[in-house]
Each structure stands twice: as structure tokens, then as C-alpha cells.
Biotite code that builds the C-alpha atoms (Angstrom):
import biotite.structure as struc

atoms = struc.array([
    struc.Atom([12.269, -6.978, 14.228], chain_id="A", res_id=1, res_name="MET", atom_name="CA", element="C"),
    struc.Atom([12.236, -3.981, 11.850], chain_id="A", res_id=2, res_name="ALA", atom_name="CA", element="C"),
    struc.Atom([14.638, -3.708, 8.924], chain_id="A", res_id=3, res_name="GLN", atom_name="CA", element="C"),
    struc.Atom([14.858, -1.967, 5.533], chain_id="A", res_id=4, res_name="ILE", atom_name="CA", element="C"),
    struc.Atom([14.458, -4.417, 2.686], chain_id="A", res_id=5, res_name="GLU", atom_name="CA", element="C"),
    struc.Atom([16.011, -3.147, -0.565], chain_id="A", res_id=6, res_name="VAL", atom_name="CA", element="C"),
    struc.Atom([14.637, -5.195, -3.451], chain_id="A", res_id=7, res_name="GLU", atom_name="CA", element="C"),
    struc.Atom([14.438, -5.505, -7.236], chain_id="A", res_id=8, res_name="ILE", atom_name="CA", element="C"),
    struc.Atom([12.024, -7.799, -9.098], chain_id="A", res_id=9, res_name="ARG", atom_name="CA", element="C"),
    struc.Atom([11.573, -9.081, -12.613], chain_id="A", res_id=10, res_name="GLY", atom_name="CA", element="C"),
    struc.Atom([10.356, -11.870, -14.875], chain_id="A", res_id=11, res_name="GLU", atom_name="CA", element="C"),
    struc.Atom([12.471, -14.992, -15.349], chain_id="A", res_id=12, res_name="VAL", atom_name="CA", element="C"),
    struc.Atom([12.659, -15.535, -19.107], chain_id="A", res_id=13, res_name="GLU", atom_name="CA", element="C"),
    struc.Atom([14.479, -18.891, -18.960], chain_id="A", res_id=14, res_name="ASP", atom_name="CA", element="C"),
    struc.Atom([13.981, -20.416, -15.513], chain_id="A", res_id=15, res_name="TYR", atom_name="CA", element="C"),
    struc.Atom([16.157, -23.503, -16.052], chain_id="A", res_id=16, res_name="ASN", atom_name="CA", element="C"),
    struc.Atom([19.034, -21.488, -17.506], chain_id="A", res_id=17, res_name="LYS", atom_name="CA", element="C"),
    struc.Atom([18.943, -18.956, -14.675], chain_id="A", res_id=18, res_name="THR", atom_name="CA", element="C"),
    struc.Atom([18.742, -21.731, -12.081], chain_id="A", res_id=19, res_name="LEU", atom_name="CA", element="C"),
    struc.Atom([21.759, -23.470, -13.630], chain_id="A", res_id=20, res_name="ALA", atom_name="CA", element="C"),
    struc.Atom([23.773, -20.225, -13.564], chain_id="A", res_id=21, res_name="GLU", atom_name="CA", element="C"),
    struc.Atom([22.894, -19.583, -9.935], chain_id="A", res_id=22, res_name="LEU", atom_name="CA", element="C"),
    struc.Atom([23.861, -23.136, -8.979], chain_id="A", res_id=23, res_name="LYS", atom_name="CA", element="C"),
    struc.Atom([27.199, -22.617, -10.725], chain_id="A", res_id=24, res_name="LYS", atom_name="CA", element="C"),
    struc.Atom([28.121, -19.158, -9.434], chain_id="A", res_id=25, res_name="LYS", atom_name="CA", element="C"),
    struc.Atom([26.173, -18.667, -6.190], chain_id="A", res_id=26, res_name="ALA", atom_name="CA", element="C"),
    struc.Atom([25.730, -20.512, -2.917], chain_id="A", res_id=27, res_name="LYS", atom_name="CA", element="C"),
    struc.Atom([22.430, -22.333, -2.469], chain_id="A", res_id=28, res_name="PHE", atom_name="CA", element="C"),
    struc.Atom([20.842, -21.371, 0.860], chain_id="A", res_id=29, res_name="ILE", atom_name="CA", element="C"),
    struc.Atom([17.424, -23.029, 1.068], chain_id="A", res_id=30, res_name="GLU", atom_name="CA", element="C"),
    struc.Atom([14.127, -23.940, -0.515], chain_id="A", res_id=31, res_name="GLU", atom_name="CA", element="C"),
    struc.Atom([11.120, -22.104, 0.889], chain_id="A", res_id=32, res_name="LYS", atom_name="CA", element="C"),
    struc.Atom([7.605, -23.473, 0.727], chain_id="A", res_id=33, res_name="ASN", atom_name="CA", element="C"),
    struc.Atom([5.322, -20.625, 1.709], chain_id="A", res_id=34, res_name="ARG", atom_name="CA", element="C"),
    struc.Atom([1.650, -19.818, 2.007], chain_id="A", res_id=35, res_name="LEU", atom_name="CA", element="C"),
    struc.Atom([0.790, -16.129, 2.250], chain_id="A", res_id=36, res_name="THR", atom_name="CA", element="C"),
    struc.Atom([-2.424, -14.416, 3.240], chain_id="A", res_id=37, res_name="LEU", atom_name="CA", element="C"),
    struc.Atom([-2.004, -10.914, 1.783], chain_id="A", res_id=38, res_name="ALA", atom_name="CA", element="C"),
    struc.Atom([-4.603, -8.550, 3.226], chain_id="A", res_id=39, res_name="TYR", atom_name="CA", element="C"),
    struc.Atom([-6.318, -5.604, 1.560], chain_id="A", res_id=40, res_name="PHE", atom_name="CA", element="C"),
    struc.Atom([-8.924, -3.041, 2.540], chain_id="A", res_id=41, res_name="LYS", atom_name="CA", element="C"),
    struc.Atom([-12.206, -2.587, 0.701], chain_id="A", res_id=42, res_name="GLY", atom_name="CA", element="C"),
    struc.Atom([-12.760, -4.419, -2.573], chain_id="A", res_id=43, res_name="ASP", atom_name="CA", element="C"),
    struc.Atom([-9.901, -6.032, -4.457], chain_id="A", res_id=44, res_name="LEU", atom_name="CA", element="C"),
    struc.Atom([-8.616, -3.610, -7.062], chain_id="A", res_id=45, res_name="ALA", atom_name="CA", element="C"),
    struc.Atom([-9.122, -4.811, -10.638], chain_id="A", res_id=46, res_name="LYS", atom_name="CA", element="C"),
    struc.Atom([-5.843, -3.095, -11.446], chain_id="A", res_id=47, res_name="ASP", atom_name="CA", element="C"),
    struc.Atom([-3.153, -2.816, -8.755], chain_id="A", res_id=48, res_name="VAL", atom_name="CA", element="C"),
    struc.Atom([-2.357, 0.673, -10.044], chain_id="A", res_id=49, res_name="ARG", atom_name="CA", element="C"),
    struc.Atom([-5.479, 1.778, -8.148], chain_id="A", res_id=50, res_name="GLU", atom_name="CA", element="C"),
    struc.Atom([-3.726, 1.046, -4.836], chain_id="A", res_id=51, res_name="VAL", atom_name="CA", element="C"),
    struc.Atom([-0.166, 1.988, -5.802], chain_id="A", res_id=52, res_name="LYS", atom_name="CA", element="C"),
    struc.Atom([-0.046, 4.630, -3.057], chain_id="A", res_id=53, res_name="ASP", atom_name="CA", element="C"),
    struc.Atom([-1.051, 2.228, -0.272], chain_id="A", res_id=54, res_name="GLU", atom_name="CA", element="C"),
    struc.Atom([1.945, 1.933, 2.044], chain_id="A", res_id=55, res_name="LYS", atom_name="CA", element="C"),
    struc.Atom([0.719, -0.775, 4.453], chain_id="A", res_id=56, res_name="VAL", atom_name="CA", element="C"),
    struc.Atom([1.332, -4.339, 3.269], chain_id="A", res_id=57, res_name="ASP", atom_name="CA", element="C"),
    struc.Atom([-0.043, -6.659, 5.961], chain_id="A", res_id=58, res_name="LEU", atom_name="CA", element="C"),
    struc.Atom([0.302, -10.428, 5.763], chain_id="A", res_id=59, res_name="ARG", atom_name="CA", element="C"),
    struc.Atom([0.134, -13.638, 7.706], chain_id="A", res_id=60, res_name="ILE", atom_name="CA", element="C"),
    struc.Atom([2.384, -16.270, 6.207], chain_id="A", res_id=61, res_name="ARG", atom_name="CA", element="C"),
    struc.Atom([3.923, -19.619, 6.952], chain_id="A", res_id=62, res_name="ILE", atom_name="CA", element="C"),
    struc.Atom([7.287, -20.603, 5.506], chain_id="A", res_id=63, res_name="THR", atom_name="CA", element="C"),
    struc.Atom([8.655, -24.113, 5.975], chain_id="A", res_id=64, res_name="ASN", atom_name="CA", element="C"),
    struc.Atom([6.203, -24.616, 8.855], chain_id="A", res_id=65, res_name="LYS", atom_name="CA", element="C"),
    struc.Atom([7.278, -21.352, 10.545], chain_id="A", res_id=66, res_name="LYS", atom_name="CA", element="C"),
    struc.Atom([4.472, -18.745, 10.673], chain_id="A", res_id=67, res_name="PRO", atom_name="CA", element="C"),
    struc.Atom([4.668, -15.006, 11.240], chain_id="A", res_id=68, res_name="GLU", atom_name="CA", element="C"),
    struc.Atom([2.617, -11.848, 11.095], chain_id="A", res_id=69, res_name="ILE", atom_name="CA", element="C"),
    struc.Atom([4.467, -9.461, 8.832], chain_id="A", res_id=70, res_name="ILE", atom_name="CA", element="C"),
    struc.Atom([4.021, -5.862, 7.812], chain_id="A", res_id=71, res_name="MET", atom_name="CA", element="C"),
    struc.Atom([5.973, -4.085, 5.105], chain_id="A", res_id=72, res_name="LYS", atom_name="CA", element="C"),
    struc.Atom([5.666, -0.327, 5.106], chain_id="A", res_id=73, res_name="TYR", atom_name="CA", element="C"),
    struc.Atom([6.560, 2.105, 2.340], chain_id="A", res_id=74, res_name="GLY", atom_name="CA", element="C"),
    struc.Atom([6.272, 2.613, -1.385], chain_id="A", res_id=75, res_name="GLY", atom_name="CA", element="C"),
    struc.Atom([6.286, -0.595, -3.400], chain_id="A", res_id=76, res_name="TRP", atom_name="CA", element="C"),
    struc.Atom([6.985, -1.620, -6.957], chain_id="A", res_id=77, res_name="GLY", atom_name="CA", element="C"),
    struc.Atom([9.517, -3.214, -9.287], chain_id="A", res_id=78, res_name="ALA", atom_name="CA", element="C"),
    struc.Atom([12.225, -1.494, -7.252], chain_id="A", res_id=79, res_name="LYS", atom_name="CA", element="C"),
    struc.Atom([11.616, -0.517, -3.667], chain_id="A", res_id=80, res_name="ASP", atom_name="CA", element="C"),
    struc.Atom([12.876, -0.182, -0.129], chain_id="A", res_id=81, res_name="GLN", atom_name="CA", element="C"),
    struc.Atom([10.421, -0.830, 2.660], chain_id="A", res_id=82, res_name="ARG", atom_name="CA", element="C"),
    struc.Atom([10.552, -1.183, 6.406], chain_id="A", res_id=83, res_name="LYS", atom_name="CA", element="C"),
    struc.Atom([9.706, -4.763, 7.307], chain_id="A", res_id=84, res_name="GLU", atom_name="CA", element="C"),
    struc.Atom([8.372, -5.808, 10.711], chain_id="A", res_id=85, res_name="ILE", atom_name="CA", element="C"),
    struc.Atom([8.109, -9.530, 11.428], chain_id="A", res_id=86, res_name="SER", atom_name="CA", element="C"),
    struc.Atom([6.402, -11.057, 14.468], chain_id="A", res_id=87, res_name="ILE", atom_name="CA", element="C"),
    struc.Atom([6.925, -14.834, 14.696], chain_id="A", res_id=88, res_name="PRO", atom_name="CA", element="C"),
    struc.Atom([4.010, -16.876, 16.027], chain_id="A", res_id=89, res_name="ILE", atom_name="CA", element="C"),
    struc.Atom([3.561, -20.545, 16.785], chain_id="A", res_id=90, res_name="SER", atom_name="CA", element="C"),
    struc.Atom([1.946, -22.806, 14.219], chain_id="A", res_id=91, res_name="ILE", atom_name="CA", element="C"),
    struc.Atom([-0.804, -23.466, 16.768], chain_id="A", res_id=92, res_name="GLU", atom_name="CA", element="C"),
    struc.Atom([-1.608, -19.735, 16.835], chain_id="A", res_id=93, res_name="ASP", atom_name="CA", element="C"),
    struc.Atom([-1.972, -19.285, 13.055], chain_id="A", res_id=94, res_name="PHE", atom_name="CA", element="C"),
    struc.Atom([-5.775, -19.614, 13.132], chain_id="A", res_id=95, res_name="ASP", atom_name="CA", element="C"),
    struc.Atom([-5.938, -17.188, 16.061], chain_id="A", res_id=96, res_name="GLU", atom_name="CA", element="C"),
    struc.Atom([-3.884, -14.668, 14.097], chain_id="A", res_id=97, res_name="ALA", atom_name="CA", element="C"),
    struc.Atom([-6.407, -14.825, 11.246], chain_id="A", res_id=98, res_name="VAL", atom_name="CA", element="C"),
    struc.Atom([-9.182, -14.261, 13.787], chain_id="A", res_id=99, res_name="ASP", atom_name="CA", element="C"),
    struc.Atom([-7.275, -11.397, 15.430], chain_id="A", res_id=100, res_name="LEU", atom_name="CA", element="C"),
    struc.Atom([-6.942, -9.492, 12.160], chain_id="A", res_id=101, res_name="LEU", atom_name="CA", element="C"),
    struc.Atom([-10.586, -10.182, 11.367], chain_id="A", res_id=102, res_name="LYS", atom_name="CA", element="C"),
    struc.Atom([-11.692, -8.466, 14.573], chain_id="A", res_id=103, res_name="HIS", atom_name="CA", element="C"),
    struc.Atom([-9.348, -5.558, 13.853], chain_id="A", res_id=104, res_name="LEU", atom_name="CA", element="C"),
    struc.Atom([-11.167, -5.018, 10.562], chain_id="A", res_id=105, res_name="GLY", atom_name="CA", element="C"),
    struc.Atom([-8.773, -6.859, 8.251], chain_id="A", res_id=106, res_name="TRP", atom_name="CA", element="C"),
    struc.Atom([-11.131, -9.442, 6.758], chain_id="A", res_id=107, res_name="THR", atom_name="CA", element="C"),
    struc.Atom([-10.163, -9.727, 3.078], chain_id="A", res_id=108, res_name="LYS", atom_name="CA", element="C"),
    struc.Atom([-7.042, -11.314, 1.645], chain_id="A", res_id=109, res_name="CYS", atom_name="CA", element="C"),
    struc.Atom([-5.467, -13.012, -1.336], chain_id="A", res_id=110, res_name="LEU", atom_name="CA", element="C"),
    struc.Atom([-4.168, -16.504, -0.559], chain_id="A", res_id=111, res_name="ILE", atom_name="CA", element="C"),
    struc.Atom([-1.033, -17.436, -2.473], chain_id="A", res_id=112, res_name="ALA", atom_name="CA", element="C"),
    struc.Atom([1.237, -20.527, -2.434], chain_id="A", res_id=113, res_name="PRO", atom_name="CA", element="C"),
    struc.Atom([4.900, -20.065, -3.311], chain_id="A", res_id=114, res_name="TYR", atom_name="CA", element="C"),
    struc.Atom([7.976, -22.199, -3.870], chain_id="A", res_id=115, res_name="LYS", atom_name="CA", element="C"),
    struc.Atom([11.227, -20.260, -3.684], chain_id="A", res_id=116, res_name="THR", atom_name="CA", element="C"),
    struc.Atom([14.854, -21.256, -4.246], chain_id="A", res_id=117, res_name="LEU", atom_name="CA", element="C"),
    struc.Atom([17.216, -18.934, -2.391], chain_id="A", res_id=118, res_name="VAL", atom_name="CA", element="C"),
    struc.Atom([20.861, -18.282, -3.224], chain_id="A", res_id=119, res_name="PHE", atom_name="CA", element="C"),
    struc.Atom([23.566, -15.990, -1.871], chain_id="A", res_id=120, res_name="ASP", atom_name="CA", element="C"),
    struc.Atom([25.833, -14.185, -4.326], chain_id="A", res_id=121, res_name="TYR", atom_name="CA", element="C"),
    struc.Atom([28.378, -11.709, -2.985], chain_id="A", res_id=122, res_name="LYS", atom_name="CA", element="C"),
    struc.Atom([26.200, -11.075, 0.065], chain_id="A", res_id=123, res_name="GLY", atom_name="CA", element="C"),
    struc.Atom([23.096, -10.452, -2.039], chain_id="A", res_id=124, res_name="ILE", atom_name="CA", element="C"),
    struc.Atom([20.050, -12.719, -1.841], chain_id="A", res_id=125, res_name="GLU", atom_name="CA", element="C"),
    struc.Atom([18.769, -14.081, -5.149], chain_id="A", res_id=126, res_name="PHE", atom_name="CA", element="C"),
    struc.Atom([15.384, -15.808, -5.062], chain_id="A", res_id=127, res_name="ALA", atom_name="CA", element="C"),
    struc.Atom([13.713, -17.692, -7.893], chain_id="A", res_id=128, res_name="LEU", atom_name="CA", element="C"),
    struc.Atom([10.012, -17.738, -7.088], chain_id="A", res_id=129, res_name="VAL", atom_name="CA", element="C"),
    struc.Atom([7.180, -19.852, -8.479], chain_id="A", res_id=130, res_name="THR", atom_name="CA", element="C"),
    struc.Atom([3.674, -18.764, -7.499], chain_id="A", res_id=131, res_name="GLN", atom_name="CA", element="C"),
    struc.Atom([0.634, -21.003, -7.883], chain_id="A", res_id=132, res_name="SER", atom_name="CA", element="C"),
    struc.Atom([2.803, -23.538, -9.693], chain_id="A", res_id=133, res_name="GLY", atom_name="CA", element="C"),
    struc.Atom([3.220, -21.441, -12.849], chain_id="A", res_id=134, res_name="LYS", atom_name="CA", element="C"),
    struc.Atom([4.170, -17.764, -12.411], chain_id="A", res_id=135, res_name="HIS", atom_name="CA", element="C"),
    struc.Atom([7.980, -17.514, -12.282], chain_id="A", res_id=136, res_name="LYS", atom_name="CA", element="C"),
    struc.Atom([9.923, -14.412, -11.327], chain_id="A", res_id=137, res_name="TYR", atom_name="CA", element="C"),
    struc.Atom([13.021, -13.295, -9.463], chain_id="A", res_id=138, res_name="PHE", atom_name="CA", element="C"),
    struc.Atom([13.549, -11.165, -6.384], chain_id="A", res_id=139, res_name="GLU", atom_name="CA", element="C"),
    struc.Atom([16.999, -9.836, -5.543], chain_id="A", res_id=140, res_name="VAL", atom_name="CA", element="C"),
    struc.Atom([17.431, -8.127, -2.214], chain_id="A", res_id=141, res_name="GLU", atom_name="CA", element="C"),
    struc.Atom([19.745, -6.915, 0.479], chain_id="A", res_id=142, res_name="LYS", atom_name="CA", element="C"),
    struc.Atom([19.048, -5.521, 3.938], chain_id="A", res_id=143, res_name="ILE", atom_name="CA", element="C"),
    struc.Atom([20.022, -1.907, 4.608], chain_id="A", res_id=144, res_name="ALA", atom_name="CA", element="C"),
    struc.Atom([20.888, -0.731, 8.096], chain_id="A", res_id=145, res_name="LYS", atom_name="CA", element="C"),
    struc.Atom([19.753, 2.828, 7.395], chain_id="A", res_id=146, res_name="ASN", atom_name="CA", element="C"),
    struc.Atom([18.224, 5.016, 4.681], chain_id="A", res_id=147, res_name="GLU", atom_name="CA", element="C"),
    struc.Atom([21.536, 6.497, 3.517], chain_id="A", res_id=148, res_name="LYS", atom_name="CA", element="C"),
    struc.Atom([22.683, 3.067, 2.284], chain_id="A", res_id=149, res_name="ASP", atom_name="CA", element="C"),
    struc.Atom([19.634, 2.461, 0.086], chain_id="A", res_id=150, res_name="VAL", atom_name="CA", element="C"),
    struc.Atom([20.762, 4.213, -3.117], chain_id="A", res_id=151, res_name="LYS", atom_name="CA", element="C"),
    struc.Atom([24.182, 2.547, -3.270], chain_id="A", res_id=152, res_name="SER", atom_name="CA", element="C"),
    struc.Atom([22.609, -0.788, -2.382], chain_id="A", res_id=153, res_name="MET", atom_name="CA", element="C"),
    struc.Atom([20.154, -0.547, -5.282], chain_id="A", res_id=154, res_name="HIS", atom_name="CA", element="C"),
    struc.Atom([23.114, 0.038, -7.614], chain_id="A", res_id=155, res_name="LYS", atom_name="CA", element="C"),
    struc.Atom([24.922, -2.965, -6.150], chain_id="A", res_id=156, res_name="GLU", atom_name="CA", element="C"),
    struc.Atom([21.857, -5.161, -6.683], chain_id="A", res_id=157, res_name="ILE", atom_name="CA", element="C"),
    struc.Atom([21.342, -3.923, -10.250], chain_id="A", res_id=158, res_name="GLU", atom_name="CA", element="C"),
    struc.Atom([24.969, -4.709, -11.127], chain_id="A", res_id=159, res_name="ASP", atom_name="CA", element="C"),
    struc.Atom([24.622, -8.213, -9.665], chain_id="A", res_id=160, res_name="ALA", atom_name="CA", element="C"),
    struc.Atom([21.478, -8.822, -11.754], chain_id="A", res_id=161, res_name="CYS", atom_name="CA", element="C"),
    struc.Atom([23.433, -8.015, -14.930], chain_id="A", res_id=162, res_name="LYS", atom_name="CA", element="C"),
    struc.Atom([25.868, -10.831, -14.143], chain_id="A", res_id=163, res_name="GLU", atom_name="CA", element="C"),
    struc.Atom([22.973, -13.288, -14.500], chain_id="A", res_id=164, res_name="PHE", atom_name="CA", element="C"),
    struc.Atom([21.292, -11.477, -17.402], chain_id="A", res_id=165, res_name="ASN", atom_name="CA", element="C"),
    struc.Atom([18.316, -10.705, -15.193], chain_id="A", res_id=166, res_name="LEU", atom_name="CA", element="C"),
    struc.Atom([16.377, -7.667, -16.384], chain_id="A", res_id=167, res_name="VAL", atom_name="CA", element="C"),
    struc.Atom([14.343, -5.873, -13.692], chain_id="A", res_id=168, res_name="PRO", atom_name="CA", element="C"),
    struc.Atom([10.755, -4.949, -14.432], chain_id="A", res_id=169, res_name="HIS", atom_name="CA", element="C"),
    struc.Atom([9.781, -1.439, -15.301], chain_id="A", res_id=170, res_name="THR", atom_name="CA", element="C"),
    struc.Atom([7.098, -0.173, -12.936], chain_id="A", res_id=171, res_name="GLN", atom_name="CA", element="C"),
    struc.Atom([4.387, -0.779, -15.534], chain_id="A", res_id=172, res_name="GLU", atom_name="CA", element="C"),
    struc.Atom([5.614, -4.329, -16.224], chain_id="A", res_id=173, res_name="GLU", atom_name="CA", element="C"),
    struc.Atom([5.515, -5.020, -12.506], chain_id="A", res_id=174, res_name="PHE", atom_name="CA", element="C"),
    struc.Atom([1.909, -3.856, -12.214], chain_id="A", res_id=175, res_name="TYR", atom_name="CA", element="C"),
    struc.Atom([0.923, -5.997, -15.201], chain_id="A", res_id=176, res_name="ASP", atom_name="CA", element="C"),
    struc.Atom([2.548, -9.094, -13.690], chain_id="A", res_id=177, res_name="ARG", atom_name="CA", element="C"),
    struc.Atom([0.744, -8.629, -10.385], chain_id="A", res_id=178, res_name="LEU", atom_name="CA", element="C"),
    struc.Atom([-2.567, -8.283, -12.205], chain_id="A", res_id=179, res_name="ASN", atom_name="CA", element="C"),
    struc.Atom([-1.934, -11.562, -14.068], chain_id="A", res_id=180, res_name="ARG", atom_name="CA", element="C"),
    struc.Atom([-0.915, -13.426, -10.925], chain_id="A", res_id=181, res_name="MET", atom_name="CA", element="C"),
    struc.Atom([-3.817, -12.181, -8.830], chain_id="A", res_id=182, res_name="ASN", atom_name="CA", element="C"),
    struc.Atom([-6.260, -13.840, -11.230], chain_id="A", res_id=183, res_name="LYS", atom_name="CA", element="C"),
    struc.Atom([-5.023, -17.271, -10.108], chain_id="A", res_id=184, res_name="ASP", atom_name="CA", element="C"),
    struc.Atom([-5.385, -16.706, -6.364], chain_id="A", res_id=185, res_name="LEU", atom_name="CA", element="C"),
    struc.Atom([-8.117, -17.454, -3.867], chain_id="A", res_id=186, res_name="ILE", atom_name="CA", element="C"),
    struc.Atom([-9.850, -14.302, -2.667], chain_id="A", res_id=187, res_name="ILE", atom_name="CA", element="C"),
    struc.Atom([-11.151, -14.733, 0.875], chain_id="A", res_id=188, res_name="ALA", atom_name="CA", element="C"),
    struc.Atom([-13.505, -12.592, 2.930], chain_id="A", res_id=189, res_name="ASP", atom_name="CA", element="C"),
    struc.Atom([-13.556, -13.838, 6.499], chain_id="A", res_id=190, res_name="PHE", atom_name="CA", element="C"),
    struc.Atom([-16.818, -12.048, 7.202], chain_id="A", res_id=191, res_name="ASN", atom_name="CA", element="C"),
    struc.Atom([-18.402, -14.890, 5.224], chain_id="A", res_id=192, res_name="LYS", atom_name="CA", element="C"),
    struc.Atom([-15.655, -17.416, 4.384], chain_id="A", res_id=193, res_name="ASP", atom_name="CA", element="C"),
    struc.Atom([-14.410, -20.003, 6.882], chain_id="A", res_id=194, res_name="ASP", atom_name="CA", element="C"),
    struc.Atom([-10.611, -19.915, 7.120], chain_id="A", res_id=195, res_name="TRP", atom_name="CA", element="C"),
    struc.Atom([-10.445, -23.420, 8.590], chain_id="A", res_id=196, res_name="LYS", atom_name="CA", element="C"),
    struc.Atom([-12.259, -24.795, 5.542], chain_id="A", res_id=197, res_name="GLU", atom_name="CA", element="C"),
    struc.Atom([-9.933, -22.948, 3.165], chain_id="A", res_id=198, res_name="ILE", atom_name="CA", element="C"),
    struc.Atom([-6.947, -24.154, 5.170], chain_id="A", res_id=199, res_name="LYS", atom_name="CA", element="C"),
    struc.Atom([-7.785, -27.767, 4.282], chain_id="A", res_id=200, res_name="LYS", atom_name="CA", element="C"),
    struc.Atom([-6.756, -27.011, 0.682], chain_id="A", res_id=201, res_name="LYS", atom_name="CA", element="C"),
    struc.Atom([-3.264, -26.123, 1.875], chain_id="A", res_id=202, res_name="PHE", atom_name="CA", element="C"),
    struc.Atom([-2.552, -28.881, 4.393], chain_id="A", res_id=203, res_name="LYS", atom_name="CA", element="C"),
    struc.Atom([1.000, -29.358, 3.142], chain_id="A", res_id=204, res_name="GLU", atom_name="CA", element="C"),
    struc.Atom([2.050, -25.981, 4.538], chain_id="A", res_id=205, res_name="PHE", atom_name="CA", element="C"),
    struc.Atom([0.951, -26.840, 8.076], chain_id="A", res_id=206, res_name="PHE", atom_name="CA", element="C"),
])
């Protein structure tokens, strides 16, 4: 199903304080335990600024034992709005999905584990994300039905962030954070790496 995801991101300066405020003011929705295979073409960029104009964001991920092939399309950054297409698959077909993308020429990916706490505040989704057990940041998003709603929705999200003293990244801060986080991830090339061997390191997600 395709939708327009309007999103703002930033660093969490005081995770415990922000979590306490969200628990007090917002409605807790769920905890997500996710493993993402984020694909890229060619060699991994040493600086994500080198691929800032790439619009295709292709992933296979599994969240709370529910896998999907997902593509986000559009400009990306600290503040963005992208079309998102999600195709659910069965957990038994996850390995086949990796093989499918391999034969379509998508062989390289970053493998990232996430733990996310999701809250709803005034119809806006607040997510506190921990990647690789140490990188903590927030994502605040809402789904737009059409392009004309995007600008007003960004303003609505920005105002909601202020209520929790959450400061969105500048574009440069966002690039710097991605570069730091990427250093802690597994880089796989399925032309030579065996996905089923790598998968053993992440048994808890399956």
C-alpha cells in the first residue's frame, strides 16, 4: 500500500526525560523490535552526502516477527515526505526475498537492529529509536493523504516537537548522525556473503 510519510528526525539529548514526558502526555502504542536490511547500489558511501540525491530507499525488514519488502521514494533528510510502498511477506519467505533482490542486482546492504517505543500524541506518531543498542534518536511522523497536505502537516509536527523540547536536526546534523551510525552496522554483499549465516546473529528477530 502506498502512502506519503511526512517525518521529522532529531537527536534525543535526554532519553529518560523524553520517555517520561511521552509516558505522561501521550498514549503508548507499542514496542517495535526490528531488523532492517537497507540496500544500496555500488560501494557504500563514506559520507552519505555523496548519495543525498538517491530517491530509491529499498529495504527488507522484520518488525515484531512480521516481515515486509518496503520501498520509500523521494528526497530524504532531517525533514522529508516520501511515498512509502510496503509489501508484507511471510516469515518463511524472508530468505527468498533476500535471494530475489540479489538476482535483481540488489546485493549490498547495511544490516541494522532497532528497538523503538511508539506513542501517539494528538494523532501524531512519536517514536524513540535505539539503533545497535546505543544510538538514540526520535522520529515524529504523520501520514498525508495527498501532496497539498504536506506543508501544513510539517508545521503541525514541528509544533508538537516543541511541546516535548525535541529539536529537529538540521540537514547537516542528520548526515553526520547517519555517518556515525553506519560505522556500527554490518555491511553485507550477498555476491560473497551468506545471508543464512549472518541471520544466525539475529535469531531473536525471527
